[in-house]
PyMOL CGO cylinders between C-alpha atoms (Angstrom):
from pymol import cmd
from pymol.cgo import CYLINDER

trace = [
    CYLINDER, 0.94, -21.67, -6.54, -0.27, -24.40, -4.23, 0.3, 1, 1, 1, 1, 1, 1,
    CYLINDER, -0.27, -24.40, -4.23, 0.41, -23.01, -0.73, 0.3, 1, 1, 1, 1, 1, 1,
    CYLINDER, 0.41, -23.01, -0.73, -0.80, -19.98, 1.14, 0.3, 1, 1, 1, 1, 1, 1,
    CYLINDER, -0.80, -19.98, 1.14, 1.34, -16.85, 0.93, 0.3, 1, 1, 1, 1, 1, 1,
    CYLINDER, 1.34, -16.85, 0.93, 1.18, -13.91, 3.30, 0.3, 1, 1, 1, 1, 1, 1,
    CYLINDER, 1.18, -13.91, 3.30, 0.64, -10.71, 1.32, 0.3, 1, 1, 1, 1, 1, 1,
    CYLINDER, 0.64, -10.71, 1.32, 0.40, -7.17, 2.67, 0.3, 1, 1, 1, 1, 1, 1,
    CYLINDER, 0.40, -7.17, 2.67, -1.83, -4.63, 1.00, 0.3, 1, 1, 1, 1, 1, 1,
    CYLINDER, -1.83, -4.63, 1.00, -1.66, -0.86, 1.43, 0.3, 1, 1, 1, 1, 1, 1,
    CYLINDER, -1.66, -0.86, 1.43, -4.99, 0.97, 1.33, 0.3, 1, 1, 1, 1, 1, 1,
    CYLINDER, -4.99, 0.97, 1.33, -5.60, 4.69, 0.94, 0.3, 1, 1, 1, 1, 1, 1,
    CYLINDER, -5.60, 4.69, 0.94, -8.46, 7.10, 0.26, 0.3, 1, 1, 1, 1, 1, 1,
    CYLINDER, -8.46, 7.10, 0.26, -8.79, 10.87, 0.04, 0.3, 1, 1, 1, 1, 1, 1,
    CYLINDER, -8.79, 10.87, 0.04, -12.16, 11.38, -1.66, 0.3, 1, 1, 1, 1, 1, 1,
    CYLINDER, -12.16, 11.38, -1.66, -15.62, 11.09, -0.13, 0.3, 1, 1, 1, 1, 1, 1,
    CYLINDER, -15.62, 11.09, -0.13, -16.05, 9.32, 3.18, 0.3, 1, 1, 1, 1, 1, 1,
    CYLINDER, -16.05, 9.32, 3.18, -12.48, 8.03, 3.49, 0.3, 1, 1, 1, 1, 1, 1,
    CYLINDER, -12.48, 8.03, 3.49, -13.16, 5.76, 6.47, 0.3, 1, 1, 1, 1, 1, 1,
    CYLINDER, -13.16, 5.76, 6.47, -16.18, 4.21, 4.76, 0.3, 1, 1, 1, 1, 1, 1,
    CYLINDER, -16.18, 4.21, 4.76, -14.14, 3.72, 1.56, 0.3, 1, 1, 1, 1, 1, 1,
    CYLINDER, -14.14, 3.72, 1.56, -11.46, 1.85, 3.50, 0.3, 1, 1, 1, 1, 1, 1,
    CYLINDER, -11.46, 1.85, 3.50, -14.08, -0.31, 5.23, 0.3, 1, 1, 1, 1, 1, 1,
    CYLINDER, -14.08, -0.31, 5.23, -15.79, -1.17, 1.92, 0.3, 1, 1, 1, 1, 1, 1,
    CYLINDER, -15.79, -1.17, 1.92, -12.43, -2.07, 0.38, 0.3, 1, 1, 1, 1, 1, 1,
    CYLINDER, -12.43, -2.07, 0.38, -11.49, -4.25, 3.37, 0.3, 1, 1, 1, 1, 1, 1,
    CYLINDER, -11.49, -4.25, 3.37, -14.89, -5.97, 3.22, 0.3, 1, 1, 1, 1, 1, 1,
    CYLINDER, -14.89, -5.97, 3.22, -14.37, -6.62, -0.51, 0.3, 1, 1, 1, 1, 1, 1,
    CYLINDER, -14.37, -6.62, -0.51, -10.88, -8.02, 0.10, 0.3, 1, 1, 1, 1, 1, 1,
    CYLINDER, -10.88, -8.02, 0.10, -12.22, -10.23, 2.91, 0.3, 1, 1, 1, 1, 1, 1,
    CYLINDER, -12.22, -10.23, 2.91, -14.99, -11.61, 0.69, 0.3, 1, 1, 1, 1, 1, 1,
    CYLINDER, -14.99, -11.61, 0.69, -12.83, -12.11, -2.43, 0.3, 1, 1, 1, 1, 1, 1,
    CYLINDER, -12.83, -12.11, -2.43, -12.32, -15.71, -3.45, 0.3, 1, 1, 1, 1, 1, 1,
    CYLINDER, -12.32, -15.71, -3.45, -8.82, -16.92, -2.64, 0.3, 1, 1, 1, 1, 1, 1,
    CYLINDER, -8.82, -16.92, -2.64, -7.98, -14.18, -0.12, 0.3, 1, 1, 1, 1, 1, 1,
    CYLINDER, -7.98, -14.18, -0.12, -8.20, -14.39, 3.67, 0.3, 1, 1, 1, 1, 1, 1,
    CYLINDER, -8.20, -14.39, 3.67, -8.02, -11.09, 5.54, 0.3, 1, 1, 1, 1, 1, 1,
    CYLINDER, -8.02, -11.09, 5.54, -6.03, -11.66, 8.74, 0.3, 1, 1, 1, 1, 1, 1,
    CYLINDER, -6.03, -11.66, 8.74, -5.22, -8.31, 10.35, 0.3, 1, 1, 1, 1, 1, 1,
    CYLINDER, -5.22, -8.31, 10.35, -5.58, -4.61, 9.66, 0.3, 1, 1, 1, 1, 1, 1,
    CYLINDER, -5.58, -4.61, 9.66, -3.48, -1.79, 11.08, 0.3, 1, 1, 1, 1, 1, 1,
    CYLINDER, -3.48, -1.79, 11.08, -4.87, 1.38, 12.57, 0.3, 1, 1, 1, 1, 1, 1,
    CYLINDER, -4.87, 1.38, 12.57, -5.84, 4.14, 10.19, 0.3, 1, 1, 1, 1, 1, 1,
    CYLINDER, -5.84, 4.14, 10.19, -3.18, 6.78, 9.58, 0.3, 1, 1, 1, 1, 1, 1,
    CYLINDER, -3.18, 6.78, 9.58, -3.93, 10.23, 8.19, 0.3, 1, 1, 1, 1, 1, 1,
    CYLINDER, -3.93, 10.23, 8.19, -1.33, 11.67, 5.84, 0.3, 1, 1, 1, 1, 1, 1,
    CYLINDER, -1.33, 11.67, 5.84, -0.72, 14.69, 3.65, 0.3, 1, 1, 1, 1, 1, 1,
    CYLINDER, -0.72, 14.69, 3.65, -0.75, 14.15, -0.13, 0.3, 1, 1, 1, 1, 1, 1,
    CYLINDER, -0.75, 14.15, -0.13, 2.64, 13.39, -1.65, 0.3, 1, 1, 1, 1, 1, 1,
    CYLINDER, 2.64, 13.39, -1.65, 4.56, 16.01, -3.62, 0.3, 1, 1, 1, 1, 1, 1,
    CYLINDER, 4.56, 16.01, -3.62, 2.68, 18.88, -1.95, 0.3, 1, 1, 1, 1, 1, 1,
    CYLINDER, 2.68, 18.88, -1.95, -0.37, 18.21, -4.13, 0.3, 1, 1, 1, 1, 1, 1,
    CYLINDER, -0.37, 18.21, -4.13, -3.31, 20.51, -3.47, 0.3, 1, 1, 1, 1, 1, 1,
    CYLINDER, -3.31, 20.51, -3.47, -5.82, 17.84, -2.49, 0.3, 1, 1, 1, 1, 1, 1,
    CYLINDER, -5.82, 17.84, -2.49, -7.51, 16.34, 0.55, 0.3, 1, 1, 1, 1, 1, 1,
    CYLINDER, -7.51, 16.34, 0.55, -5.50, 14.43, 3.15, 0.3, 1, 1, 1, 1, 1, 1,
    CYLINDER, -5.50, 14.43, 3.15, -5.38, 10.65, 2.85, 0.3, 1, 1, 1, 1, 1, 1,
    CYLINDER, -5.38, 10.65, 2.85, -6.57, 8.02, 5.27, 0.3, 1, 1, 1, 1, 1, 1,
    CYLINDER, -6.57, 8.02, 5.27, -4.38, 4.91, 5.03, 0.3, 1, 1, 1, 1, 1, 1,
    CYLINDER, -4.38, 4.91, 5.03, -4.02, 1.46, 6.56, 0.3, 1, 1, 1, 1, 1, 1,
    CYLINDER, -4.02, 1.46, 6.56, -2.24, -1.82, 5.89, 0.3, 1, 1, 1, 1, 1, 1,
    CYLINDER, -2.24, -1.82, 5.89, -3.91, -5.23, 5.65, 0.3, 1, 1, 1, 1, 1, 1,
    CYLINDER, -3.91, -5.23, 5.65, -2.28, -8.60, 6.22, 0.3, 1, 1, 1, 1, 1, 1,
    CYLINDER, -2.28, -8.60, 6.22, -3.78, -11.33, 4.05, 0.3, 1, 1, 1, 1, 1, 1,
    CYLINDER, -3.78, -11.33, 4.05, -3.15, -14.92, 3.11, 0.3, 1, 1, 1, 1, 1, 1,
    CYLINDER, -3.15, -14.92, 3.11, -3.78, -16.01, -0.42, 0.3, 1, 1, 1, 1, 1, 1,
    CYLINDER, -3.78, -16.01, -0.42, -3.29, -18.83, -2.87, 0.3, 1, 1, 1, 1, 1, 1,
    CYLINDER, -3.29, -18.83, -2.87, -3.62, -16.37, -5.76, 0.3, 1, 1, 1, 1, 1, 1,
    CYLINDER, -3.62, -16.37, -5.76, -0.42, -15.65, -7.70, 0.3, 1, 1, 1, 1, 1, 1,
    CYLINDER, -0.42, -15.65, -7.70, 0.64, -11.97, -7.61, 0.3, 1, 1, 1, 1, 1, 1,
    CYLINDER, 0.64, -11.97, -7.61, -0.82, -11.07, -11.03, 0.3, 1, 1, 1, 1, 1, 1,
    CYLINDER, -0.82, -11.07, -11.03, -4.22, -12.55, -10.11, 0.3, 1, 1, 1, 1, 1, 1,
    CYLINDER, -4.22, -12.55, -10.11, -4.17, -10.79, -6.72, 0.3, 1, 1, 1, 1, 1, 1,
    CYLINDER, -4.17, -10.79, -6.72, -3.47, -7.52, -8.52, 0.3, 1, 1, 1, 1, 1, 1,
    CYLINDER, -3.47, -7.52, -8.52, -6.45, -8.12, -10.86, 0.3, 1, 1, 1, 1, 1, 1,
    CYLINDER, -6.45, -8.12, -10.86, -8.74, -8.70, -7.87, 0.3, 1, 1, 1, 1, 1, 1,
    CYLINDER, -8.74, -8.70, -7.87, -7.50, -5.48, -6.20, 0.3, 1, 1, 1, 1, 1, 1,
    CYLINDER, -7.50, -5.48, -6.20, -7.95, -3.46, -9.41, 0.3, 1, 1, 1, 1, 1, 1,
    CYLINDER, -7.95, -3.46, -9.41, -11.49, -4.79, -9.77, 0.3, 1, 1, 1, 1, 1, 1,
    CYLINDER, -11.49, -4.79, -9.77, -12.26, -3.75, -6.17, 0.3, 1, 1, 1, 1, 1, 1,
    CYLINDER, -12.26, -3.75, -6.17, -10.87, -0.26, -6.88, 0.3, 1, 1, 1, 1, 1, 1,
    CYLINDER, -10.87, -0.26, -6.88, -13.04, 0.03, -9.98, 0.3, 1, 1, 1, 1, 1, 1,
    CYLINDER, -13.04, 0.03, -9.98, -16.15, -1.23, -8.18, 0.3, 1, 1, 1, 1, 1, 1,
    CYLINDER, -16.15, -1.23, -8.18, -15.59, 1.36, -5.43, 0.3, 1, 1, 1, 1, 1, 1,
    CYLINDER, -15.59, 1.36, -5.43, -15.42, 4.21, -7.93, 0.3, 1, 1, 1, 1, 1, 1,
    CYLINDER, -15.42, 4.21, -7.93, -11.71, 4.72, -8.55, 0.3, 1, 1, 1, 1, 1, 1,
    CYLINDER, -11.71, 4.72, -8.55, -11.16, 6.65, -11.75, 0.3, 1, 1, 1, 1, 1, 1,
    CYLINDER, -11.16, 6.65, -11.75, -7.92, 6.04, -13.62, 0.3, 1, 1, 1, 1, 1, 1,
    CYLINDER, -7.92, 6.04, -13.62, -6.04, 9.23, -14.49, 0.3, 1, 1, 1, 1, 1, 1,
    CYLINDER, -6.04, 9.23, -14.49, -2.67, 9.72, -16.17, 0.3, 1, 1, 1, 1, 1, 1,
    CYLINDER, -2.67, 9.72, -16.17, -1.60, 12.04, -13.34, 0.3, 1, 1, 1, 1, 1, 1,
    CYLINDER, -1.60, 12.04, -13.34, 0.60, 10.49, -10.68, 0.3, 1, 1, 1, 1, 1, 1,
    CYLINDER, 0.60, 10.49, -10.68, -0.64, 10.64, -7.07, 0.3, 1, 1, 1, 1, 1, 1,
    CYLINDER, -0.64, 10.64, -7.07, -4.05, 11.97, -8.06, 0.3, 1, 1, 1, 1, 1, 1,
    CYLINDER, -4.05, 11.97, -8.06, -7.00, 12.02, -5.67, 0.3, 1, 1, 1, 1, 1, 1,
    CYLINDER, -7.00, 12.02, -5.67, -8.86, 8.72, -5.39, 0.3, 1, 1, 1, 1, 1, 1,
    CYLINDER, -8.86, 8.72, -5.39, -11.77, 7.10, -3.62, 0.3, 1, 1, 1, 1, 1, 1,
    CYLINDER, -11.77, 7.10, -3.62, -9.60, 4.04, -2.97, 0.3, 1, 1, 1, 1, 1, 1,
    CYLINDER, -9.60, 4.04, -2.97, -6.10, 2.84, -3.73, 0.3, 1, 1, 1, 1, 1, 1,
    CYLINDER, -6.10, 2.84, -3.73, -5.00, -0.75, -3.14, 0.3, 1, 1, 1, 1, 1, 1,
    CYLINDER, -5.00, -0.75, -3.14, -1.32, -1.64, -3.52, 0.3, 1, 1, 1, 1, 1, 1,
    CYLINDER, -1.32, -1.64, -3.52, 0.44, -4.95, -3.02, 0.3, 1, 1, 1, 1, 1, 1,
    CYLINDER, 0.44, -4.95, -3.02, 3.27, -4.04, -0.66, 0.3, 1, 1, 1, 1, 1, 1,
    CYLINDER, 3.27, -4.04, -0.66, 4.75, -7.49, -0.05, 0.3, 1, 1, 1, 1, 1, 1,
    CYLINDER, 4.75, -7.49, -0.05, 3.97, -10.96, -1.30, 0.3, 1, 1, 1, 1, 1, 1,
    CYLINDER, 3.97, -10.96, -1.30, 5.82, -13.38, 0.94, 0.3, 1, 1, 1, 1, 1, 1,
    CYLINDER, 5.82, -13.38, 0.94, 9.53, -12.97, 0.24, 0.3, 1, 1, 1, 1, 1, 1,
    CYLINDER, 9.53, -12.97, 0.24, 8.89, -12.68, -3.49, 0.3, 1, 1, 1, 1, 1, 1,
    CYLINDER, 8.89, -12.68, -3.49, 10.77, -10.18, -5.63, 0.3, 1, 1, 1, 1, 1, 1,
    CYLINDER, 10.77, -10.18, -5.63, 9.00, -9.45, -8.91, 0.3, 1, 1, 1, 1, 1, 1,
    CYLINDER, 9.00, -9.45, -8.91, 9.37, -6.83, -11.60, 0.3, 1, 1, 1, 1, 1, 1,
    CYLINDER, 9.37, -6.83, -11.60, 6.99, -6.92, -14.54, 0.3, 1, 1, 1, 1, 1, 1,
    CYLINDER, 6.99, -6.92, -14.54, 5.31, -4.32, -16.74, 0.3, 1, 1, 1, 1, 1, 1,
    CYLINDER, 5.31, -4.32, -16.74, 2.27, -4.20, -14.46, 0.3, 1, 1, 1, 1, 1, 1,
    CYLINDER, 2.27, -4.20, -14.46, 3.62, -5.07, -11.03, 0.3, 1, 1, 1, 1, 1, 1,
    CYLINDER, 3.62, -5.07, -11.03, 6.69, -4.55, -8.88, 0.3, 1, 1, 1, 1, 1, 1,
    CYLINDER, 6.69, -4.55, -8.88, 7.01, -6.46, -5.58, 0.3, 1, 1, 1, 1, 1, 1,
    CYLINDER, 7.01, -6.46, -5.58, 7.98, -5.34, -3.04, 0.3, 1, 1, 1, 1, 1, 1,
    CYLINDER, 7.98, -5.34, -3.04, 6.24, -2.02, -3.69, 0.3, 1, 1, 1, 1, 1, 1,
    CYLINDER, 6.24, -2.02, -3.69, 9.08, 0.11, -5.09, 0.3, 1, 1, 1, 1, 1, 1,
    CYLINDER, 9.08, 0.11, -5.09, 8.61, 3.06, -2.73, 0.3, 1, 1, 1, 1, 1, 1,
    CYLINDER, 8.61, 3.06, -2.73, 7.18, 1.44, 0.42, 0.3, 1, 1, 1, 1, 1, 1,
    CYLINDER, 7.18, 1.44, 0.42, 10.47, 2.01, 2.26, 0.3, 1, 1, 1, 1, 1, 1,
    CYLINDER, 10.47, 2.01, 2.26, 10.02, 5.76, 1.71, 0.3, 1, 1, 1, 1, 1, 1,
    CYLINDER, 10.02, 5.76, 1.71, 6.55, 5.95, 3.28, 0.3, 1, 1, 1, 1, 1, 1,
    CYLINDER, 6.55, 5.95, 3.28, 6.44, 6.13, 7.06, 0.3, 1, 1, 1, 1, 1, 1,
    CYLINDER, 6.44, 6.13, 7.06, 2.67, 5.56, 7.03, 0.3, 1, 1, 1, 1, 1, 1,
    CYLINDER, 2.67, 5.56, 7.03, 3.15, 2.24, 5.20, 0.3, 1, 1, 1, 1, 1, 1,
    CYLINDER, 3.15, 2.24, 5.20, 5.99, 1.14, 7.46, 0.3, 1, 1, 1, 1, 1, 1,
    CYLINDER, 5.99, 1.14, 7.46, 4.10, 2.21, 10.59, 0.3, 1, 1, 1, 1, 1, 1,
    CYLINDER, 4.10, 2.21, 10.59, 1.12, 0.08, 9.53, 0.3, 1, 1, 1, 1, 1, 1,
    CYLINDER, 1.12, 0.08, 9.53, 3.38, -2.89, 8.79, 0.3, 1, 1, 1, 1, 1, 1,
    CYLINDER, 3.38, -2.89, 8.79, 5.14, -2.46, 12.16, 0.3, 1, 1, 1, 1, 1, 1,
    CYLINDER, 5.14, -2.46, 12.16, 1.81, -2.46, 13.94, 0.3, 1, 1, 1, 1, 1, 1,
    CYLINDER, 1.81, -2.46, 13.94, 0.99, -5.83, 12.39, 0.3, 1, 1, 1, 1, 1, 1,
    CYLINDER, 0.99, -5.83, 12.39, 4.48, -7.36, 12.69, 0.3, 1, 1, 1, 1, 1, 1,
    CYLINDER, 4.48, -7.36, 12.69, 7.59, -5.22, 13.20, 0.3, 1, 1, 1, 1, 1, 1,
    CYLINDER, 7.59, -5.22, 13.20, 9.91, -8.11, 12.27, 0.3, 1, 1, 1, 1, 1, 1,
    CYLINDER, 9.91, -8.11, 12.27, 8.79, -8.29, 8.63, 0.3, 1, 1, 1, 1, 1, 1,
    CYLINDER, 8.79, -8.29, 8.63, 11.93, -8.11, 6.50, 0.3, 1, 1, 1, 1, 1, 1,
    CYLINDER, 11.93, -8.11, 6.50, 12.03, -6.15, 3.24, 0.3, 1, 1, 1, 1, 1, 1,
    CYLINDER, 12.03, -6.15, 3.24, 13.17, -8.80, 0.73, 0.3, 1, 1, 1, 1, 1, 1,
    CYLINDER, 13.17, -8.80, 0.73, 15.33, -6.42, -1.32, 0.3, 1, 1, 1, 1, 1, 1,
    CYLINDER, 15.33, -6.42, -1.32, 16.78, -4.16, 1.39, 0.3, 1, 1, 1, 1, 1, 1,
    CYLINDER, 16.78, -4.16, 1.39, 17.14, -7.05, 3.88, 0.3, 1, 1, 1, 1, 1, 1,
    CYLINDER, 17.14, -7.05, 3.88, 16.09, -4.80, 6.76, 0.3, 1, 1, 1, 1, 1, 1,
    CYLINDER, 16.09, -4.80, 6.76, 13.13, -5.12, 9.11, 0.3, 1, 1, 1, 1, 1, 1,
    CYLINDER, 13.13, -5.12, 9.11, 10.25, -2.73, 8.64, 0.3, 1, 1, 1, 1, 1, 1,
    CYLINDER, 10.25, -2.73, 8.64, 10.91, -1.41, 12.16, 0.3, 1, 1, 1, 1, 1, 1,
    CYLINDER, 10.91, -1.41, 12.16, 14.47, -0.39, 11.21, 0.3, 1, 1, 1, 1, 1, 1,
    CYLINDER, 14.47, -0.39, 11.21, 13.26, 1.19, 7.96, 0.3, 1, 1, 1, 1, 1, 1,
    CYLINDER, 13.26, 1.19, 7.96, 10.49, 3.02, 9.84, 0.3, 1, 1, 1, 1, 1, 1,
    CYLINDER, 10.49, 3.02, 9.84, 12.91, 4.44, 12.42, 0.3, 1, 1, 1, 1, 1, 1,
    CYLINDER, 12.91, 4.44, 12.42, 15.16, 5.81, 9.66, 0.3, 1, 1, 1, 1, 1, 1,
    CYLINDER, 15.16, 5.81, 9.66, 12.34, 7.92, 8.21, 0.3, 1, 1, 1, 1, 1, 1,
    CYLINDER, 12.34, 7.92, 8.21, 11.79, 9.74, 11.51, 0.3, 1, 1, 1, 1, 1, 1,
    CYLINDER, 11.79, 9.74, 11.51, 8.05, 10.03, 10.80, 0.3, 1, 1, 1, 1, 1, 1,
    CYLINDER, 8.05, 10.03, 10.80, 8.48, 11.63, 7.37, 0.3, 1, 1, 1, 1, 1, 1,
    CYLINDER, 8.48, 11.63, 7.37, 7.30, 10.45, 3.97, 0.3, 1, 1, 1, 1, 1, 1,
    CYLINDER, 7.30, 10.45, 3.97, 9.55, 10.77, 0.95, 0.3, 1, 1, 1, 1, 1, 1,
    CYLINDER, 9.55, 10.77, 0.95, 8.95, 10.57, -2.78, 0.3, 1, 1, 1, 1, 1, 1,
    CYLINDER, 8.95, 10.57, -2.78, 11.08, 10.44, -5.88, 0.3, 1, 1, 1, 1, 1, 1,
    CYLINDER, 11.08, 10.44, -5.88, 10.71, 13.34, -8.27, 0.3, 1, 1, 1, 1, 1, 1,
    CYLINDER, 10.71, 13.34, -8.27, 11.73, 12.08, -11.72, 0.3, 1, 1, 1, 1, 1, 1,
    CYLINDER, 11.73, 12.08, -11.72, 12.64, 15.66, -12.73, 0.3, 1, 1, 1, 1, 1, 1,
    CYLINDER, 12.64, 15.66, -12.73, 15.18, 16.04, -9.92, 0.3, 1, 1, 1, 1, 1, 1,
    CYLINDER, 15.18, 16.04, -9.92, 18.02, 13.65, -9.10, 0.3, 1, 1, 1, 1, 1, 1,
    CYLINDER, 18.02, 13.65, -9.10, 17.23, 13.37, -5.36, 0.3, 1, 1, 1, 1, 1, 1,
    CYLINDER, 17.23, 13.37, -5.36, 14.72, 12.28, -2.79, 0.3, 1, 1, 1, 1, 1, 1,
    CYLINDER, 14.72, 12.28, -2.79, 12.40, 14.94, -1.47, 0.3, 1, 1, 1, 1, 1, 1,
    CYLINDER, 12.40, 14.94, -1.47, 10.76, 14.90, 1.96, 0.3, 1, 1, 1, 1, 1, 1,
    CYLINDER, 10.76, 14.90, 1.96, 7.00, 15.29, 1.89, 0.3, 1, 1, 1, 1, 1, 1,
    CYLINDER, 7.00, 15.29, 1.89, 5.95, 18.62, 3.45, 0.3, 1, 1, 1, 1, 1, 1,
    CYLINDER, 5.95, 18.62, 3.45, 4.47, 18.22, 6.92, 0.3, 1, 1, 1, 1, 1, 1,
]
cmd.load_cgo(trace, "trace")
């Protein structure tokens, strides 16, 4: 890829000093070769998904520009997670020192074994959409063809998740 692409990254932490973890991750993103950190949303505190018994999360969204293709960007983010102490577990939505997700990569739509862009559940997370709206509320979801501000308003401040054992969306407990 020769040109710069605007990519949005979701960050979250619920172990240790969450604010410090986010700052370290943002510093690592900003200093990574091939990535320019442009803007960062405010921090948003959220309850764990699926009523998990764990600490609350601190989240934010970062706007970046990169020449890295999506798979290389993902490798850089995974290395940052590892460096900052993230432990891989088989359990979904487990506690973590840091979580870095590619939310959007330009207008690209990608589905591979290791990466789905746009993030497959970003439209169900009000904290993600709120962060995106703070940066630019006219961003359009490339699959749903709706602005993040419209998607955010539909959630009415709630977060949803998909439970694979039940054939419906479930609102996250408040």
